[in-house]
Backbone as a ProteinNet text record, in pm:
[ID]
protein_1_A
[PRIMARY]
VLRATIGVPTDPWDHVPRLAVSQINTIELVPHTPLPTHVKDSTEGTILLNTGDFVVLHLQFRVGDGNKITKDWEALSTLEAVFLPWVLWDGVTPLSNIAASLPTVQSSSSVESSQACGQLLCAPFDTQAVHHYFAHFIQSGQNAYMESHLGSARADLATTMDHSTFVMGDRLLRGIAQAGNLHVLVRRLREAGMDNVVDKFR
[TERTIARY]
9880.4	9835	9803.3	9681.7	9642.8	9706	9756.2	9821.3	9760.9	9762.3	9718	9815.4	9829.3	9916.1	9830.4	9858.5	9787.6	9890.1	9850.7	9936.4	9885.3	9967.7	9924.3	9802.9	9692.7	9572.5	9587.6	9511.3	9506.1	9398.3	9428	9333.2	9215.5	9092.9	8978.6	8952.7	9006	8982.5	9100.8	9219.4	9337	9398.1	9358	9402.1	9553.1	9613.3	9755.5	9770.4	9883	9902.7	9895.1	9840.6	9830.5	9962.4	10060.1	10190	10246	10343.4	10405.7	10549.7	10636.7	10778.4	10792.3	10821.6	10822.6	10962.2	11064.9	11196.8	11306.2	11410	11530.3	11651	11721.7	11844.6	11821.4	11719.6	11680.4	11622.3	11613.7	11553.9	11407.7	11320.7	11177.8	11135	11051	10999.6	10875.6	10878.8	10771.3	10688.8	10556	10472.6	10500.7	10486.5	10497	10641.3	10738.7	10879.8	10951.6	11062	11133.5	11176.9	11161.8	11197.9	11348.9	11411.3	11551.6	11575	11695.5	11726.5	11711.9	11712.1	11692.8	11555.5	11455.8	11318.7	11297.6	11287.7	11268.7	11121.9	11035.4	10893.8	10821.1	10776.6	10712.9	10577.3	10507.2	10377.7	10389.3	10488.6	10508	10605.4	10668.2	10761.7	10892.5	10939.6	11065.9	11178.6	11270	11377.6	11511.1	11606.4	11745.6	11826.7	11878.8	11956.9	12100.3	12194.2	12335.4	12370.3	12490.3	12534.3	12520.2	12452.6	12433	12308.5	12241.7	12118.8	12000.5	11899.5	11776.9	11658.1	11541.6	11417.9	11306	11219.5	11101.7	10980.3	10912.4	10795.3	10671.5	10559.6	10431.1	10346.9	10305	10230.2	10096.3	9987.7	9856.6	9808.5	9750	9693.6	9550.1	9467.8	9332.4	9335	9313.7	9318.6	9187.3	9119.3	8990.6	8874.3	8756.9	8634.7	8569.1	8640.6	8580.7	8483.9	8469.4	8377.4	8453.2	8523.6	8597.2	8727.8	8787.3	8910.8	8884.7	8892.1	8858.7	8969.6	9067.2	9172.8	9308.2	9397.9	9530.1	9604	9605.3	9682.2	9619.8	9488.9	9424.9	9467.4	9474.1	9519.2	9665.1	9749.7	9892.3	9924.3	9840.8	9864.5	9840.6	9764.6	9736.8	9846.1	9936	10039.6	10168.2	10219.5	10341.7	10469	10464.5	10584.2	10543.8	10629.3	10620	10733.3	10707.4	10809.5	10827.5	10951.5	10980.2	11074.9	11034.6	11122.2	11236.5	11353	11466.9	11551	11629.2	11715	11834.9	11949	12065.5	12039.8	12054.8	12025.7	12156.4	12160.1	12279	12284.2	12180.3	12174.8	12133.6	12107.9	12070.3	11931.8	11903.8	11772.4	11660.1	11557.9	11444.6	11377.9	11347.5	11287.6	11153.4	11080.1	10952.7	10971.8	11082.5	11113.3	11150.8	11223.9	11264.8	11143.5	11057.3	10940.5	10853.6	10842.1	10756.1	10816.3	10945.8	11011.9	11042.7	11010.4	11040.8	10959.5	11018.8	10944.8	10838.1	10741.2	10640	10634.5	10562.6	10550.4	10483.1	10390.6	10316.6	10399.1	10500.1	10577.3	10667	10689.1	10771.5	10895.2	10974.5	11092	11206.2	11293.1	11409.3	11513.1	11615.9	11723	11795.7	11821.2	11893.2	11813.9	11686.7	11605.8	11585.9	11579.4	11562.4	11685.5	11804.1	11924.6	11931.6	11878.3	11884.1	11774.6	11655.2	11541.4	11506.9	11580.2	11555	11522.9	11519.4	11489.6	11390.1	11344.4	11250.2	11318.5	11304.2	11350.5	11236.1	11252.3	11149.5	11168.3	11065.8	11069.1	10956.3	10989.8	10887.4	10834.6	10708.1	10648.8	10679.4	10708.1	10731.5	10599.6	10520.7	10389.7	10398.6	10501.1	10515.3	10535.4	10615.1	10634.7	10506.4	10426.3	10297.6	10209.2	10195.6	10109.9	10166.2	10296.6	10356.1	10325.3	10330.5	10307.2	10161.6	10069.1	9927.8	9870.2	9955.3	9911.7	9808	9834.3	9741.6	9605.4	9604.8	9480.2	9402	9474.3	9411.2	9351	9426.4	9386.5	9292.9	9314.6	9242.5	9164.7	9178.4	9102.8	9186.3	9119.1	9190.6	9243.9	9168.8	9215.6	9344.2	9350	9470.6	9589.8	9565.3	9670.9	9724.5	9635.7	9675.2	9753.4	9708.4	9778.2	9918.5	9931.2	10061.9	10159.1	10107.4	10195.5	10214.4	10113.1	10119.9	10127	10088.5	10079.3	9938.6	9897.3	9757.3	9717.4	9805	9768.9	9745.7	9837	9824.8	9711.1	9688.3	9575.2	9442.7	9430.4	9308.5	9291.6	9401.6	9396.8	9350.8	9406	9372.5	9224.9	9171.9	9032.2	8942.8	8983.5	8908.9	8909.9	9025.6	9035.6	8952.5	8948.8	8866.2	8722.7	8678.4	8537.2	8505.9	8598.6	8580.5	8574.1	8657.4	8656.3	8525.1	8473.8	8347.2	8232.2	8232.7	8128.1	8134.8	8255.5	8271.3	8233	8267.7	8230.8	8081	8016.7	7871.2	7804	7853.2	7801.9	7822.3	7938.6	7969	7873.3	7850.5	7758.9	7616	7573.1	7440.1	7430.2	7537.5	7535	7530.1	7604.2	7602.4	7466.1	7402.4	7270.2	7165.4	7173.9	7078.9	7097.6	7219.9	7247.6	7204.5	7166.6	7120.9	7232.3	7354.6	7469	7516.4	7430.6	7475.3	7501.3	7425.3	7443.7	7579.9	7635.8	7768.7	7875	7859.7	7951.7	7947.8	7827.6	7812.8	7882.9	7864.5	7926.7	8077.4	8134.2	8278.7	8334.6	8262	8306.9	8307.2	8207.4	8203.2	8320.1	8348.7	8461.8	8594.4	8601.5	8721.3	8723.3	8621.8	8616.5	8575	8502.7	8463.9	8314.8	8272.2	8131.9	8088.8	8182.3	8145.7	8103.2	8162.8	8124	7985.6	7963.6	7834.8	7721.8	7748	7642.2	7596.1	7681.3	7642.2	7542.6	7528.3	7433.5	7289.4	7276.2	7142.6	7063.4
7137	7273.1	7349.2	7398.7	7476.7	7615.4	7659.7	7790.4	7866.7	8001.1	8086.6	8205.7	8259.3	8373.6	8497.9	8601.1	8727.9	8838.1	8933.6	9048.2	9173.9	9275.7	9403.8	9451.5	9484.6	9521.9	9659.6	9681.4	9810.7	9893.7	10019.5	10107.8	10130.8	10109.3	10121.7	10264.6	10364.4	10503.6	10563.7	10541.1	10597.8	10508.7	10379.9	10281.6	10264.2	10263.9	10239.2	10133.4	10062.7	9966.1	10031.1	9956.4	10006.1	9983.7	10065.9	10059.7	10200.1	10213.4	10342.5	10321.2	10413.3	10411.6	10516.3	10474.4	10567.4	10610.9	10532.3	10565.6	10507.2	10586.8	10539.8	10571.5	10467.7	10485.9	10582.6	10558.2	10633.1	10771.3	10808.5	10937.9	10917.1	10980.6	10965.6	11048.4	10991.7	11061	11141.7	11269.8	11360	11395.6	11386.7	11418.5	11558.7	11573.6	11701.6	11759.8	11669.4	11712.7	11627	11674.7	11596.4	11460.8	11357	11222	11201.7	11118.2	11084.6	11015.9	11022.1	10961.6	10809.8	10750.7	10605.4	10563.6	10651	10617.6	10641.8	10535.2	10546.4	10552.2	10487.9	10495.1	10468.2	10576	10561.4	10492.8	10505.9	10444	10291.8	10241.6	10097.9	10040.7	10129	10084.2	10039	10102.3	10066.1	10149	10079.1	10148.4	10098.6	10190.2	10151.5	10150.4	10034.9	10021.1	9981.6	10047.7	10012.3	9926.8	9874.8	9795.2	9874.9	9820.8	9888.3	9972.4	9998.4	10075.4	9990	10056.7	9985.2	10077.8	10017.6	10092.2	10034.2	10118.8	10075.7	10089.9	9979	9976.4	9943.2	10006.8	9971.2	9908.6	9785.1	9712	9670.3	9679.5	9639.9	9515.5	9422.8	9302	9285.8	9226.5	9192.6	9049.3	9035.9	8902.8	8881.4	8771.6	8741.2	8814.1	8797.5	8854	8953.7	8992	9085.7	9018.2	8885.7	8810.4	8712.8	8614.1	8517.3	8578	8670.9	8734.6	8883.2	8930.8	9069.6	9138.7	9066.6	9127	9117.5	9207.3	9212.4	9078.7	9023	8897.3	8782.3	8784.2	8676	8684.4	8807.5	8825.1	8786.6	8836.4	8810.4	8660.8	8591.2	8450.1	8365.8	8422.2	8348.3	8367.6	8465	8495.9	8418.4	8353	8275	8355.3	8431.5	8506.9	8611.3	8711.3	8811.3	8793.1	8797.9	8783.8	8915.9	8965.9	9091.3	9064	9098.7	9076	9178.2	9131.1	9223	9178.6	9272.8	9242	9336.1	9286	9372.8	9461.7	9592.2	9689.3	9737.5	9741.4	9786.5	9937.2	10007.4	10151.6	10199.3	10107.8	10143.7	10093.5	9969	9912.7	9992.9	10030.3	10103.7	10025	10099.9	10033.7	9967.9	10022.9	9961.2	9824.2	9805.2	9673.6	9575.9	9623.2	9535	9489.8	9584	9554	9445.4	9450.6	9356.7	9217.5	9202.7	9072	9012.5	9087	9035.4	8908.8	8818.4	8693.8	8720	8631.4	8634.2	8496.4	8484.3	8355.8	8254	8302.5	8212.1	8166.6	8248.2	8214.7	8092.9	8015.6	7894.9	7910.2	8015.9	8042.9	7952.8	7925.4	7841.1	7920.8	7855.6	7924.1	8022.5	7982.2	8067.7	8197.5	8181.5	8299.4	8386	8325.9	8406.8	8489.8	8436.8	8512.8	8629.3	8609.4	8717	8819.9	8777.1	8866.9	8904.6	8854.5	8888.1	8766.9	8790.2	8682.1	8732.7	8638.4	8674.8	8667.9	8772.7	8774	8730.2	8624.3	8570.2	8620.8	8688.1	8740.3	8670.9	8565.3	8490.5	8568.3	8542.7	8599.5	8517.1	8582.6	8514.5	8513.7	8409	8405.8	8402.8	8340.6	8337.9	8480.6	8560.3	8699.1	8781.1	8750.6	8820	8791	8664.5	8627.5	8680.8	8687.4	8742.8	8892.9	8960.8	9107.6	9138.6	9057.2	9080.7	8999.4	8939.4	8844.7	8909.9	9031.1	9094.2	9119.2	9154	9176.4	9046.5	8939.1	8809.1	8752.7	8770.3	8709.8	8796.9	8931.4	9017.9	9132.4	9148.5	9254.3	9377.8	9470.7	9584.2	9677.3	9699.4	9793	9743.1	9613	9553.2	9567.8	9545.1	9557.5	9701.1	9799	9938.3	9982.1	9937.4	9975.3	9914.3	9789.8	9725.5	9780.3	9836.9	9887.4	10040.2	10110.9	10256.6	10317.7	10239.8	10298.4	10347.1	10360.8	10394.2	10528.7	10630.4	10766.2	10772.8	10717.9	10722.8	10633.6	10524.4	10434.8	10507.7	10584.9	10661.6	10767	10831	10933	10871.8	10755.1	10689.3	10652.3	10606.6	10569.6	10691.1	10805.4	10932	10972.6	10960.6	10998.4	10907.4	10777.3	10684	10720.4	10758.6	10798.4	10924	11020.2	11145.2	11119.9	11030.5	10995.6	10931.4	10844.6	10779.6	10881	10976.8	11082.4	11164.8	11205.3	11286.2	11208.3	11079.4	10996.2	10978.4	10964.2	10949.5	11078.7	11193	11319.6	11334.6	11291.9	11301.7	11213.5	11091.2	11002.5	11057.3	11118	11177.2	11289.3	11371	11481	11428.7	11320.3	11259.7	11206.2	11141.7	11084.9	11195	11304.9	11415.3	11481.8	11479	11538.2	11446	11324.3	11229.6	11160.8	11161.5	11101.6	10972.3	10914	10794	10677	10667.6	10559.9	10565.4	10688.3	10703.9	10651	10687	10638.1	10487.8	10431.2	10284	10215.3	10268.7	10208.5	10212.3	10324.6	10335	10247	10232.1	10142.6	9998.9	9958.9	9822.2	9801.5	9901.5	9892.9	9874.5	9929.6	9918.8	9792.5	9705.9	9581.5	9596.8	9708.8	9737.2	9712.3	9591.3	9554	9551	9519.9	9517.6	9651.8	9757.2	9893.9	9927.5	9883.7	9909.5	9843.9	9723.1	9652	9728.9	9817.7	9894.8	10004.6	10037.2	10139.1	10085.6	9954.3	9895.9	9904.4
8754.8	8786.5	8658.4	8651.8	8533.4	8538.9	8426.6	8419.3	8301.7	8315.8	8208.5	8198.7	8079.8	8057.8	8032	8110.4	8093.6	8069.8	7986.2	7960.9	8027.2	8023.4	8074.3	7991.2	8055.2	7975.8	7911.9	7808.5	7742.2	7803.2	7835.2	7896.2	7798.5	7841.9	7748.8	7705.3	7779.3	7741.1	7668	7719	7651.2	7545.9	7547.5	7447.5	7451	7567.9	7588.1	7699.3	7705.4	7813.3	7949	8048.5	8184.5	8256.9	8221.5	8285.2	8303.4	8391	8415.4	8455.3	8406.5	8446.7	8556.6	8676.8	8787.5	8835.1	8801.7	8855.4	8766.9	8747.1	8676.1	8762.8	8806.2	8887.2	9004.7	9082	9203.3	9172.1	9044.4	9008.6	8973.8	9050.1	9026.2	8906.6	8824.5	8706.7	8746.6	8719.1	8756.2	8632	8642.7	8525.4	8471.1	8341	8272	8278.4	8295.2	8288.8	8185.1	8128	8027	8081.6	7998.6	8038.4	8023.7	8107.7	8091.2	7955.1	7904.9	7774.3	7778	7899	7910	7857.3	7874.1	7837.8	7689.2	7614.3	7469.3	7429.6	7505.8	7481.9	7614.1	7678.4	7810	7803.5	7689.2	7672.3	7670.1	7598.2	7584.5	7689.1	7768.4	7869	7811	7702.2	7638.4	7702.6	7770.6	7845	7798.5	7777.4	7746.1	7874.2	7909.3	8031.6	7997.5	8063.2	8054.3	8177	8181.1	8296.1	8423.9	8522.9	8651	8661.5	8547.5	8553	8599.8	8654.5	8687.8	8669.9	8657.6	8636.9	8726.2	8772.2	8849.6	8760.4	8734.2	8648.6	8733.5	8701.3	8759.6	8650	8673.1	8572.6	8633.1	8554.7	8603.7	8526.2	8602.1	8541.9	8592.2	8511.4	8555.1	8607.2	8739.2	8801.8	8871.7	8838.7	8902.3	8837.7	8900.8	8847.4	8940.7	9047.4	9145.5	9239.6	9230	9315.9	9404.5	9339.9	9415	9464.8	9389	9425	9443.6	9569.7	9598.7	9678.3	9728.7	9810.1	9735.8	9773.3	9708.8	9717.8	9836.9	9853.1	9780.6	9764.1	9687.3	9539.7	9488.3	9350.2	9334	9425.6	9416.1	9433	9511	9532.8	9407	9310.1	9188.2	9082.5	9106.2	9008.3	9040.5	8940.9	8959.2	8926.5	8818.4	8775.9	8674.7	8662.4	8558.9	8462.6	8334.6	8231.7	8159.7	8156.3	8091.3	7970.8	7850.4	7732.5	7726.3	7685	7670	7550.9	7501	7385.9	7387.2	7335.2	7319.5	7199.4	7217	7109.7	7047.3	6916.4	6845.9	6827	6872.8	6859.8	6723.9	6632.6	6495	6457.2	6489.8	6453.7	6516.8	6438.5	6492.8	6606.7	6712.4	6829.3	6796.4	6703.2	6663.6	6603.4	6526.7	6470.6	6578.3	6678.7	6786.7	6867.4	6898.5	6983.4	6916.4	6785.2	6714	6714.8	6735.8	6728.7	6865.6	6973.1	7107.6	7139.3	7213.8	7245.1	7350.1	7356.4	7461.7	7525.7	7632.9	7699.8	7608.9	7522.6	7435.4	7315.3	7277	7155.4	7183.3	7082	7090.6	7006.8	7035.6	6957.4	6998.4	6906.3	6935	7008.6	7061.7	7134.3	7046	6917.6	6826.2	6799.4	6773.6	6739.9	6864.2	6983.1	7103.6	7130.8	7098.7	7120.4	7022.6	6903.8	6802	6825	6872.8	6884.7	7024.1	7121.5	7259.9	7344.4	7475.1	7566.6	7670.5	7757.4	7861.7	7998.1	8075.8	8213.8	8302.5	8377.1	8463.6	8605.4	8656.9	8796.2	8874.1	8950.1	9022.5	9143.4	9179	9296.7	9419	9531.3	9655.8	9734.3	9716.7	9777.6	9929.5	9985.3	10131.7	10184.7	10114.4	10157.3	10146.6	10041.8	10027.3	10147.3	10185.6	10296.3	10428.1	10443.3	10563.7	10573	10460.7	10458.5	10493	10446.8	10468.7	10586.2	10665.5	10769.9	10865.3	10911.3	11005.1	10938.9	10812.2	10740.8	10728.2	10690	10668.1	10798.6	10907	11036	11117.4	11111.1	11203.8	11136.4	11005.5	10938.9	10902.1	10831.4	10774.7	10882.8	10993.4	11095	11159.9	11188.5	11249.2	11155.8	11026.5	10925	10920.2	10914.3	10905	11030.3	11146.5	11269.3	11275.2	11229.3	11236	11134	11022.6	10917.7	10926.4	10976	10976.3	11116	11220	11352.5	11375.5	11499.8	11533.7	11477	11493.9	11451.8	11300.5	11223	11076.6	11028.4	11101.3	11064.6	11082.3	11193.5	11217	11109.3	11071.5	10966.6	10832.1	10800.8	10677.4	10675.1	10789.5	10796.4	10774.8	10834.6	10816.3	10670.4	10605.5	10464.6	10375.9	10408.4	10332.6	10342.5	10461.6	10481.2	10402.1	10407.4	10332.4	10183.2	10134.1	9992.4	9952.8	10042	10013.1	10004	10097.7	10100.5	9974.2	9935.7	9813.2	9688.9	9684.7	9573.1	9562.6	9676.8	9678.3	9624.6	9666	9617.8	9467.1	9420.7	9277.6	9197.6	9244.1	9173	9170.3	9281.5	9286	9185.2	9172.6	9077.6	8934.1	8907.3	8770.7	8740.5	8836.7	8819.3	8793.2	8868.1	8851.8	8713.6	8662.3	8532.3	8416.2	8451.4	8350	8273.2	8334.5	8265.2	8331	8413.4	8485.7	8390	8279.5	8185.3	8117.6	8103.6	8044.1	8139.2	8268	8368.8	8381	8378.5	8388.8	8272	8150	8034.7	8046.1	8088	8096.7	8207.4	8317.8	8423.9	8378.1	8298.1	8245.1	8150.7	8067.4	7974.6	8049.7	8169.4	8249.7	8332.1	8318	8391.3	8539.3	8570.4	8706.7	8726.5	8687.2	8701.1	8849.9	8935.7	9078.1	9130.4	9075.8	9114.8	9055.6	8933.3	8867.2	8946.4	8998.1	9072.6	9196.7	9248.6	9366.6	9334	9204.6	9164.2	9161.1	9161.7	9144.7	9274.3
[MASK]
++++++++++++++++++++++++++++++++++++++++++++++++++++++++++++++++++++++++++++++++++++++++++++++++++++++++++++++++++++++++++++++++++++++++++++++++++++++++++++++++++++++++++++++++++++++++++++++++++++++++++

């Protein structure tokens, strides 16, 4: 089986990793409010955890080319595991020094060096659970999936909101085109890897 290693991509506009720290020990992190002391670097996702602590991270990966893989379960089915580097911190060593020495999946560090510089936590994907969760979508389509997960009333509301979003997006694109700035939008979409969206403008 051929395997490839991919990392969290860097945002082409903000030039930071596409990740977010959303929760620490059941406490949700709210934008524009002071971060808990656990969060040492929110941009890089550096978190200090004590025994019993936990964190919820949102990570983005580029999977597929937008052609062969277009659905969530298709992308998730190609992923085998996520590896998170961790290390015991002495409270003195600068975090920047630690980050530079953390192991990666590609690195071939020995056991001794991995104990000194950190280790990798492997979190495998449960592909059977993924297919079970999306079963109605796979077998019967989006409407069946939304009804089974949200109920008929909320599914209808979500469909209405999707249509409204499409209409507003179409109006926005028309305004950008009339202002002569469509080429700027196209360039930025391509930089973000959204060529499939660009193709719709043709």
